[in-house]
C-alpha positions in Angstrom: 105.8 106.6 101.4 105.0 103.3 101.3 104.8 100.9 103.7 107.1 98.3 101.5 109.8 101.3 101.8 109.4 101.5 105.7 110.1 99.5 108.6 107.5 98.8 111.9 109.3 101.3 114.7 105.7 100.8 117.2 102.6 101.4 118.4 101.3 104.7 120.0 100.0 103.6 123.1 98.3 105.7 125.4 98.2 109.6 125.8 100.4 110.8 128.5 99.4 114.5 129.3 96.0 117.0 128.4 98.3 118.9 126.1 98.4 116.0 123.2 101.5 114.4 124.6 101.4 110.1 123.7 103.8 107.4 124.5 105.1 105.1 121.5 105.4 101.4 122.4 109.1 101.0 120.8 109.6 97.5 119.4 113.2 97.5 119.3 116.2 96.1 121.5 117.9 99.5 121.5 115.3 102.6 121.9 117.9 105.2 122.4 118.4 105.2 118.7 114.8 106.7 118.4 115.4 109.6 121.1 116.1 112.2 118.7 113.6 111.8 115.8 112.4 114.6 113.4 109.2 113.2 112.5 107.9 109.4 111.8 105.3 108.2 109.5 101.8 106.8 111.5 99.8 104.7 109.8 96.3 106.2 109.4 93.6 104.9 107.4 95.7 102.5 105.5 98.0 105.1 104.4 101.4 106.5 105.8 101.0 110.3 107.3 104.3 111.9 108.5 103.8 113.2 111.6 106.8 115.7 112.6 108.1 116.1 116.4 108.3 118.9 118.6 109.7 117.2 121.4 110.7 113.4 123.1 112.3 111.3 125.3 112.5 107.8 126.6 109.9 106.6 129.3 110.1 103.6 131.5 112.4 101.6 128.5 110.7 100.4 126.3 108.6 103.8 125.5 109.4 107.3 123.9 106.7 110.2 124.8 106.1 112.2 122.6 104.7 116.0 122.0 103.9 115.8 118.0 103.6 119.1 116.1 99.8 119.9 115.7 98.6 117.2 118.2 97.7 119.5 121.3 95.1 118.3 123.2 93.3 115.0 124.4 91.1 114.9 121.6 93.8 114.8 118.7 95.8 112.4 120.2 92.6 110.1 120.8 92.2 110.2 117.3 96.4 108.7 116.8 96.1 106.0 119.6 97.0 102.5 119.1 98.0 103.7 115.4 101.4 101.8 114.6 104.2 104.0 113.7 106.9 103.2 110.6 110.3 104.7 109.9 111.9 104.8 106.2 114.6 101.8 105.8 117.1 104.4 105.3 117.3 104.6 109.1 117.6 101.3 110.0 121.3 100.9 112.2 123.5 99.6 109.3 124.4 96.1 110.5 127.8 93.9 110.0 129.1 90.4 110.2 126.6 88.1 110.7 124.1 90.1 111.9 121.0 91.2 109.7 117.4 92.3 109.1 115.1 90.0 108.1 113.7 92.1 104.9 117.8 92.1 103.8 118.0 88.5 103.0 114.9 87.6 100.7 116.0 87.2 97.4 119.7 85.6 98.9 120.8 82.2 97.9 121.3 79.5 100.4 124.4 78.1 100.5 124.7 74.7 102.6 129.2 73.9 103.5 127.9 70.4 102.0 125.8 70.5 99.4 125.9 74.2 98.0 123.6 76.3 97.0 120.1 74.7 97.2 117.8 77.9 96.8 116.7 81.2 97.2 115.2 83.0 100.4 112.0 84.3 99.5 110.8 85.5 102.9 111.2 84.3 106.6 108.6 83.4 109.1 109.1 84.7 112.6 105.5 83.2 113.5 106.9 80.1 115.2 108.7 79.6 118.1 111.9 79.4 116.0 112.3 81.8 112.9 112.7 79.9 109.6 114.1 81.0 106.4 111.7 80.1 103.4 113.8 79.1 100.9 112.1 78.0 97.3 114.0 75.0 95.0 112.8 74.8 91.6 108.8 73.8 92.7 109.6 73.0 96.6 109.5 74.8 99.7 112.8 74.0 102.2 112.4 75.5 105.9 115.4 75.7 107.2 115.7 76.5 110.3 117.7 80.4 111.5 119.9 79.2 114.2 123.4 81.1 115.0 125.2 77.5 115.4 124.4 76.5 111.6 124.8 80.2 110.0 128.2 80.2 109.0 128.2 84.0 106.8 125.9 86.8 106.0 128.0 87.5 102.2 126.4 90.7 101.7 128.3 91.5 98.3 127.4 88.1 96.9 123.8 87.9 98.4 125.0 84.7 100.0 123.3 82.8 103.6 125.7 80.0 103.6 125.5 77.6 106.2 126.2 74.7 107.8 123.1 72.5 107.9 122.6 68.7 109.9 122.5 66.1 107.4 119.6 65.0 106.2 117.8 68.5 106.7 117.6 69.8 103.1 117.4 66.1 101.4 114.1 65.5 103.1 112.4 67.9 101.3 114.3 67.4 97.9 
């Protein structure tokens, strides 16, 4: 399994018992969706390795207490501590309406109600306080704030993000 075909679920944060149980910190708003998984991919030496789950349960909201098959001791649990955990993109719950995953809109055209189509989304910058669509228009990069009030529609069928942007926002780049 390639990392590009997966999404980041969380990180193996700490050991839980002397029998090899670990706590996975779940980086999600809905941890209950991941309570009964059969397996996960653990990034180990830059490779994704499948780990099969013997049993698991939610622990203190954001953690999943997991007993992996073949991890039966503290030493074995130590070897996977701080490793990142991934799942295939196909396991993401489907979103509808104007809710979307960042990876889902990469390659979509972006359209303003007033200006029409003005570029293609090439990535999402979520390192700032406000996530931004990074849009390419010819040789020009345009940064568009991902603000709910600006977003009219995610048109999955036609691969478009339709927005109502303030006058001058796009024009200042062109």
